Residue, then its C-alpha position, 0 to 999 in steps of 0.5 A: m598900899r600900906k607896905h609901899l608907904t612903909r617902904t617909902i617912909g623907910s627909904t626917905l628916913t634912910v636917905a635923910l640919915l645919910a645926908a645928915i651924916a654927910f653934912a656932919q662930916a662936912a660941917n666939922p673940918r676935924i673929921g679925918k686922920w691927923k698925923l703927928k709931925q715929928d722927927a722921931p724915926p720909924p716905927a714911931l708914929n702917932i695918928m689921931t682919927y676923928e669920926p662923926f658920932a651921933t648928931g654933932g659929936m665925934r669919936v676920937t681914936v689915937e693910935s701911937t707906936n713908940r720907937n720900940g714898935q709897941l702899939t697903944k690905941w685908945t678911944y672916946t666919944t664927945m658931944f663937946d659939952g664938957k661932960d666926962e666920957p669914958v676912955t677905953g684903952s688908955p692906961s693913963t686916962d679914965t675919962t675925958a671931957v671936951k669943951r668947945i671954946d670957939e669954932r677952931t678951939n677945943e679944950i680937952t680935960n683928961k682925968k685918972g681916978g677923978r683927978v685932972t692929969q692933963v688939959i689939952v688946948n686943941v686949935l685947928s689952923a685957919d686953913g684946916k691943914t694942921i691941929n696944934n695941941t698944947y698939953k699941960n700935965y698936972n702932978a698929984q698936987g694939981e699943979v702944972s708939972s710940964t707944958t708941951t706942944a705938938v702939931y698934927e697934919k691932916q692926911 
């Protein structure tokens, strides 16, 4: 009887965990793959992949191939709480902090050696089909050195 009860509880917990993961995916419209809309010829490519992480968080992986075919891949996790989290695989960023501004807008702050190098405003379109990024790049004096934009399309 005790083994049966333990198995039943274990199965129930497993089903609940899987349901929570499925709900988290459905609740966050960013989950999935996003391809940079660009005019650069192949092999140039930039893909952002958003996956569920923990309860309500997200794992972000960016894979880009430049026009010479050189691949760069980096990743981080976030709970959307504005706390610095380690970035692996990026030569230009040690940590990133993501803060949710509203249901469609996130602010991403990238740092290298504790210094802000870039702030990205990431906006999900109302129809959920595109993400518009505005990148503000900072110089060593902490001043904005350039501002660029990019559009990603859901795959």
